[in-house]
FIGU-135805 format. One record per residue: residue in one letter; x, y, z of N, C-alpha, C in turn. Coordinates in steps of 0.1 Angstrom, whole numbers, plus 5000, padded with zeros to 4 digits. Atoms other than C-alpha are relative to their C-alpha. Example, Ala and Ser with C-alpha at 12.3 -4.5 7.8 and 13.67 -1.06 7.14 Angstrom:
BEGIN
A500949885000512349555078500950125000S499149895000513749895071499250115008
! end
This chain:
BEGIN
M500150155001321914766963500249964986S499750055014323314576933498849924995F501150085006321014406909500649894992S499550115008321514066895498849924995L501150075006319313866871500549864996N499650145003319613486869499349954988S500750065011318813276839498949905005I501050094996315813046839499949894989K500150115010315212706822498749994994L501250025007312612696795500249904989G499850105010312212396773501349935000G498750074998315412246787501250094996K498949915004317412556778500150125010D499849884991318912836800499950124992V500249875007317713176789499850115010L500449884991317313526804498550005002P501450004998313913556820499350134994L500449885007313113826794499349964987I500750035012310513786767499550124993E500549895008309714016739498549974997G501450025002306014066738499650014985G500550015014304113986705499150124997K500849895005302714266685499649974986G500450065013300614176655500150094988V500049945013300414276618501350074997A498749965005304014306608500850095009I499249924991305414466640501049915008S499150094993306914166659500549914989T499550065011309114046631501449935003G498750064998312313836626501150105003A498949904999314314156624500250045015S499849974986313614226661500049885009S500050124991312913886676501349924999G498850075002316013736661501150065009P499049944991318313986679499749985015W500450024986316313946711500449865005A499650144996316913566711501550005000A498650005001320513626701500750065013A499549944987320913836733499749915012G500250104989319813536753498649995006G501450004995316113606758499149924991V501050065009312913486741499450104991G500549915010312113666709498649944996T501450045004308513666697499650054986I500449965013307113676662498549994999S501550005001303513766655499649924987A500550075012301613526632498850064995V501249935005298913786626500450084988I499849925013299113896589501450054999A498649975000302913886590500550034985D499449975013305014026561500849884995S499250105007306513786536500950084990Y499049945009309313856511500049944986D499850065013309813816474501449954998A498650065003312913666457501150105003H499049904998314713996461500150055014G500049954986314014036498499150125003N500949884998311314306493498749955007I501350034994308114306514498949994990I501150015009305114176495498850075006E501249924995302214416498498849915002H501250084997299014276513498950064991E501149965009296514306485498949895000Y501250105000293014146486499250024988N500849995013291414066453498849914999G501250095000288813806463498750084999R501349945002285213886453499249995012T500850014988283713766485500950015013R499350004987284613796522500749875003R499450134998285313426523501349994992D498850015009287713456494501250095006R499049914994289513756511500549945013H499650064987289613566544501049894997E499050105003291513276527501350074995E498849925004293913536512500750055013M499449954987294513676547500749895007I499450124994295213326561501349974992D498850035008297713266532501150105003Y499049904996299513596540500649975013S499550024987299713506576501049885001I499250125000301113156569501450034994K498849975007303713266544500950105007G499249894993304713576563500649955013T499550054988305113396596501249904998I498950095003307313126581501250084996D498849925003309513386565500650075012Q499549934988309813576598500749905009V499450094992310613266617501449964995R498750035006313413176593501050115001K499249884999314713526594500650015015A499649994985314713526633501049895003W499150124997316413176633501450034995E498749975006319213296610500750115008I499449904992319813606631500449955014S499750044986319713436665501149905001R498950105001322213166654499949905012G500250114991320712916678500050055015E500049954986320913146709498550035004G501349964995317913216731498949904995L501150075005314513096720499150094992I500949935008311913196695498649955002N501550044999308113196701499250064989I501149945009305113266679498950055009N501149954992302413486692498850004990M501250015008298813426680498850075007L501349954995295613626686499049894997W500950115001293213346693498750034992E501249965007290413546679500250044985L499849985014292113586645499349894992G500750105008290113416618501049914994G499150105005291813096608501249985009A498950004992294113106638500649865001Q499550144998294412726642500649954987K499550045013294912666605501450064997I498749935002297712926604501149935009L499050074991299512766634500449874995H499750145005299212416620501050014988E499249995012300712526587501450055003V498749944996303512736603500849905007L499250094991304612486629500449884992A499650115008304612206603501250034991K498949965009307112406582501150075007T498949934993309312556609500549915011K499650104990310212236628501450035005D498749984992313012276654500550155000M499749864999313012656649499250085011V500949944990310112746672500049935013H500150064987310212686709498649995005G501350004994306612776718499050104993V501149915005303312946710499350075012T500749914991301913236730498750044995C501449985006298213286727499150065010G501049944991295613516741498950064992A501149935006292713746732498949894997G500950115002290213466738500449895010M499750124992290213126755500549894991P499450105010292612906735500049865005Y500250144995291312566746500849904991K499350105009292912396715501550025000L498649975001296412536722500949895004A499150114995297812246742500049884990E500150105009296511996717500950024987L499249965011298212186689501549995003A498650014996301412216708500549865000Q499650144998301511846715500349944986K499950055013301111766678501450034994Y498749955007304211966668501250005010G498950014991306311916699500550135005V499649874995306412276710499350035013H500649974987305612446743498850104997Y501149915001302512656749499950105012Y500049894990302012986768498750074999P501349935000298413086774500150145007I500149864994297713456781498750015008V501249984992295313516810500150135008S500049884991294313806832499449975014S500450044987293113606861500349855003G499950144996293613286880498849914995R501250075004290113186872500049964986A499950035014290713196835500949884998F499150115002293712976837499449875006N500650124994291812726860499049944990A501050055010289112696833500749934989L499250065011291712636806500649875004W499350124995293512376827499049885001R500950114997290512166837499349954987R500750045012288912166803501049954989A499250045012291912126780501549985003Y498650004999295412156794500649895010K499550094990295611896822500749884995N499450125006296611616799501350034993T498849965007299511816784500950095008A499349914990301211956815501550014996E498650005002304711866803500450114990L499749905010304512116774499650145004L500349864996303212416794501250075004G498849934998306112646791499950115011G500249894991304612926812498650054999V501349945000301513116820500250155000V499849865002301413476808498950075008Y501049914993299613716833500150134993E500049875007298714016812499150105008D500849904992297714316833499050064992P501149955009294314416820499950154999W500149855000294814786829501250064994L498849945004298414846819500749954987A499450065012299314616790499550084987G500449945013299314746754499249904992G500850095008297014606728498749965006H501250054994294014396737500249955014N500050034985293214356774498949915004G501050094996291314096793499250045012L500949954989289114306815498749925000S501350074999286114116828498950105002N501149914998282614266831499950055014A500149964986283114286868501150105004E498949914997286214506866499850134994D500249865005286214876863501350054993P498849965008288515006835500750125006N499449874994289115326855500649975014K499550034987290215146887501049884999P499150115001293414946881500249925013G499750094989294014646903501549985003D498750034997297214566921500449874994P499750135006299014296901500449895010Y499550104991300614126931499049905005P501050104995297513966947499449924989R500650075011296213876913500949894995V499050105004299413696903500249895011L499950104990299613536937498849905000E501250085001296113406933500249894988L499750095011297213256899501049905005R498950104996300313096915499349905010N500650094991298212946943499149894993I500850105008295812786918501049914993M499150095006298812656899500749905009R499450094990300312506931499149895002K500950114998297212316937499949904989L500050095012297512176902501349934997G498750065002301112066907500950084990L499249925010302512356886500850115006D499249904993304612536911501350034993H498749985007307712496889499850084987V500349935013306012656858500150155002P499849854998307013026854498750074997I501049915003304413296855500750124993I499449895008305213566829499250135002M500749874997304413916841500150094988A500149925012303214126811499150125003G500849884998302014486812500450085012G499649924989303314766833501449985004V498650024997306914646834500950094992W499149915007309414916825501449965003N498750054997312514826844499949905012L500150104991313314536867500450045014K499749954986314714736897498750025007E501249974994311114826903499249875004W500650134998310214456904500949905008K499050094993313114326925499449915011D500750084990310714206952499349884994W500750115007309113976926501049894996I499050095005312413816916500549915012D499650094990313413506936499150015012N501049994990310213556956499349865002K500450144998309313216971498449995000E501550005000305613316975499550004986L500449995014305313396938500549894991G499350115009307613116925500750074989P499249955012309513156892499250104992I500649895007308713486875500950034988V499449955012309613586839499350134997F500549875003309113936826499950024984Q500249975014307614036792500050154997F500049855004308314366774499450014986G500749985013306014476746500350134995T499949875005306314846744501550054998R498649965001310114906750500649954987P499450055012311114686720499650074987L500449925012309214916697501050104996V499049905003312015176700501349945001T498650055002315114996688500350024986K499649985014317115026657499449894991E500650125008315814676645498550004999S501549995001312214756652499550054987P500449975013310314766619499150124999I501049895000308015056629500750124994S499449895006308615386612500750095010E499349914992310915656625499050105007K501049904994307915896630499249935011W500750074989306215626651500949995013K499050004989309415586672500050145007Q500049864994309515966677498850035007K501249984993305915976687500149935014L499950064987306615726714501050075009L499049934992309715906726499550135006N500449874996307716226731498649995007L501350014993304616086749500150065014K500149954986303416236782499149905008K500950094992301716056811498650024997G501449995003298115976803499750004985D500249995015298715976765499649864994V500550135005297715606763498649985006L501450014996293915536765499649855000L500650134999292215216776498550024996Q501349985006289015196755499449874994N500750125004286414956741499550014986F500549985014286215046704500449884991S499550115009288014726691498949914995P501050095005285914506668500149865006T499950134993287114206688499050005012G500950004988284814326717500850025012F499249984989287814346740500450155002F499449874998289114656757501450004994S498649995005292514776743500650135003S499249884996295215026751500850054988A499349945012296515266724500350155003V499649864999298115606720498950094996K501049905004295715896720500550084988N499749925012295716056686498750034993S501249965008293316176659499149884998F500850125003292215826652499149965012L500850034988291015756688499150115003G500849894997289716106691498750004991E501250015009287416056661499049895005L500950114995286115726675499350055013L500649954988285415896709498950104996N501149905004283516186692498949934993R501050075008281715946669498949945010S500950074991280315756699499250105009E500749904992279416076718498850064992R501149955009277216186688499049884999Q500850125000274715916697498750025008V501350004993271015886707499349874999D500950125001268615606715498950034991F501149985008265815546691499149885000R501050115002262715326684499450024987N500749995013261015236652498550035002Q501449974997257615266669499950105012Q500249904989256415546691499549945012D500550044987255915486728500050125009E500149894991255515686759501350085002E498749944998259215756763500650064987F499549965013260215776726498950054992N501249945005257516006716500150114990T499849895009259116256692500649944987E499550055013259516186655501050094994V499049935008262516286635500149934987T499850065013263016236598501450034995L498749995004266516176586500249934987E499950065013267116116549498849924996R501350065003263416026545499749885008K500350114990263615766573499550065013K500649954987261515816604500549925012Y499650064988262715746639499350075011F500649944988261215806673501150015011V499049984990263515956699499450075012R500549924989263216116733500050154996G500149865004262216486731501250085002E498849924997265416616747501149974990A499050035009267416446719500050084987V500249935012266016656691500950124998A499149895002268016966697501549964997R498650055003271316766698500149954986I500050055014270416596665500050114990Q500049885009269616926649501450074999E498749935000272917076660501149914993W499050095007274916766647499850014985V500349995014273216786614500450134994K499749875004273717156612501550024998T498549995000277517116618500649904991G499450095011277916856590500049855003F500150144997277216526608498649964997E501450025005274116466587499649854998K500350145003274416086582499849935013A500450084989272615876608500349854997M499650145002274015516612499549925012K500650084989272215246632501149915006T499150094993274115046658499149885005P500850124995273114696672499350035013D500749974987272014866705498950104999D501149915003269115066689500450145003T499649865000271015386688500450054986L499649945013271915626660501350085004I498849914998275415776657500050094987F500049905011275916086635501450034995V498749985006278816116611499950094987G500149935012279716326581499949914988A500250085012279116206545501349924997E498750075003282816126540500349895009K499850114990283115926572499049894998N501050105003279915746564500449914988A499650075011281215646530501249915003E498950074996284515536545499749875008I500450114992282815316571499349894992R500650095009280615156545500949924991K499050065009283515086522500949905008D499250094991285614936551499249875003Q500850124997282714706560499949914988A500150085012282314596524501349934996D498750055004286014536520500549905010C499650094989286214306551500749884995V499250125004288914036548499849895010G500250104990287613836578501249975009C498750024992290713896599499749955014L500350054987288813806631499049884999S501050125000286813486640498650065000Q501349935001283913726645500350155003C499749865000283914106640498750085002R501249924998281414346654499950124990F500049895009282414616629499449964987S500550045013281514416598498949895001S500950124998279314136613500549874994W499450125005281713886598500249905011A499750114991282013546615500549884991D499550125007284113246605499249885003N500950124998281213006604499349974986E500750045012278912846578499350124993K500749895006276913166573500950124998N499049895001280013396575499450135006S500649884994277913626597499749975015T500450014986277313696634498550005002G501449984999273713756627499650135006R500249874993274014096643500350124990L499849885007273914446628501550045002A498649954999277414576620500050135008D500049894990278514836646500950114994P499249895006279715166630500850085011R499249934990281115276664501449945001S498750075000284115036658500750044987F499149975011286615026630500649874994C499350115007288414796605501449995006I498750004993291414686626501149954991Q499050045009293214506598500550124991K499749895009293114816576501050105007T499149904993294615056602501349945005L498750064995297214816617500949974988D499250025012298414726582500650134995D499549875005298715086572501150065009V499049944991300615206603501249925000A498850095000302914906601500950024987H499349985012303915016566500150154997D499749865001304715376572498850094998G501149925000301215506574500050115011S500149894991300115806594499949955015V500150044986300715786632499050085007N501149934994297916026638498649954996E501350045005295215876617499949855000N500150154999295815506626500149975015L499950054987295715296657501449965004L498750024995298915286677499949935014F500150084988298815006703501350045009A498849984991301115076734499549985014G500350024985301314996771500050145007H500249874993300515266797501250065005N498849954996304115306806500850074989A499349955012305015436771500550145002F499549864998305315786784501450015007R498750014993308415676803501250014990F499049985010310415686770500650155002G499649864999310516066776500750045012S499349974987311816056812501249915003D498950094997314215756811501250064993P498849945006317715886807500749924989F499550095010318515586785499750054986Y500449955013316615756757500250154999S499849865001317916106763500550044986N499649945013318416326732499549914988G500650085011316216076712500849884997F499250125002318615786716499149884997V500750125004317315466699501149895001P499050104998319215156711499849884990T500150135007319914826693499249915010V500750104992317914526706501049955011K499050054991321214396722500250105011Q499849904990321714726740498850015010L501250004992318114726752499949885010V500050124992318314366765501050015012E499049984990321514446783499650105011R500549904991319914756798499049955010I501050064991316914566811500649905010A499350104992319114286824500750065012S499349924989321014546845499150055010G501049954990317814636862499350134996D500549875005317214966843499149994988
! end
């Protein structure tokens, strides 16, 4: 059976129903989104701590010199504004007016609204829309209306969109470009799993997307596309979704496959890592300082976080019937269950002698070097999130969540910035969707072939 893909109208323009998924901290850049738009699709630039360029076209290193977290937070915002503007201009030059260019924003980024205001004010007529998730972006429609762009909220359920619509979007329906359904089990990066959903039991996306469409129909939004994100590798496997009257107009978003192109800014060692993954090499876990689940490649970085959390015991400051055994660690006394003592002694004996408190009245045990690294990362916080469980930062008057910093998490800005600039692919976080293992079995990538963006878009548009 032959495969054909029709264009779709977005913002009054006919484009391929193919969107490049946004990937933060210098990964979704103008170098990749420009060619994607030039190929007739929708390219996406991340506004999360994007790279900017000096007068010679060299990337400006992200250095934070502020004495306080608030000072460093403002530096981070400045990097994001300048970098995103540079990347939009680069994408616009490469695309030559073809396709469309979107901006992707992590709503939980500290200063997200300020960044978008500044960027959109200075990139007029270059940006088609703003895609936004990782939180409930209630202000997104208002911001889009001010600058005359479209908005694309990212949700993982019909209920979430319904809440956004009734509270904030109903008066700006004409600028709703599409609704991104991001599969909470299969998408790369941060995922929208609710407390009622089991991370180990993936749900079928069809009934969930149909529920979203039925809600949209009741709101008069039957014509607005739903963008399927997460778990999409090739379109032949989704042909029953295309021109499906029950689902209505569907667009497909690709986040992982665009990582392996010649224009992709990630390092060659990162591309080779992806090309050689096996099934099950991507892990859905809840270590992120955002508090969301996220999907990333299994490596030493994730392994250390897993082991760190496994070396954990409950404790109390006062003795009671259950916590009746006293242990002294670096001259500090804790009361634990009797059965925990042997485990603590073994951890200390094997070099994990530093006990660190968590907000949940537990102790985790790490080595002296890791303890020092965690403390330094917490002290060096740049306020990259609106609130961070790893450092207890919050973008509020007190600059604090009021909770104890959680050493079971990590500094997400540090690791994403490092891996984006040729850092270790084993000792850093590598976001990826759960289909990333298919690089190794797809004949398109045989013998380590790395396509151009144009070749990739053409391949996807053919159904493969």
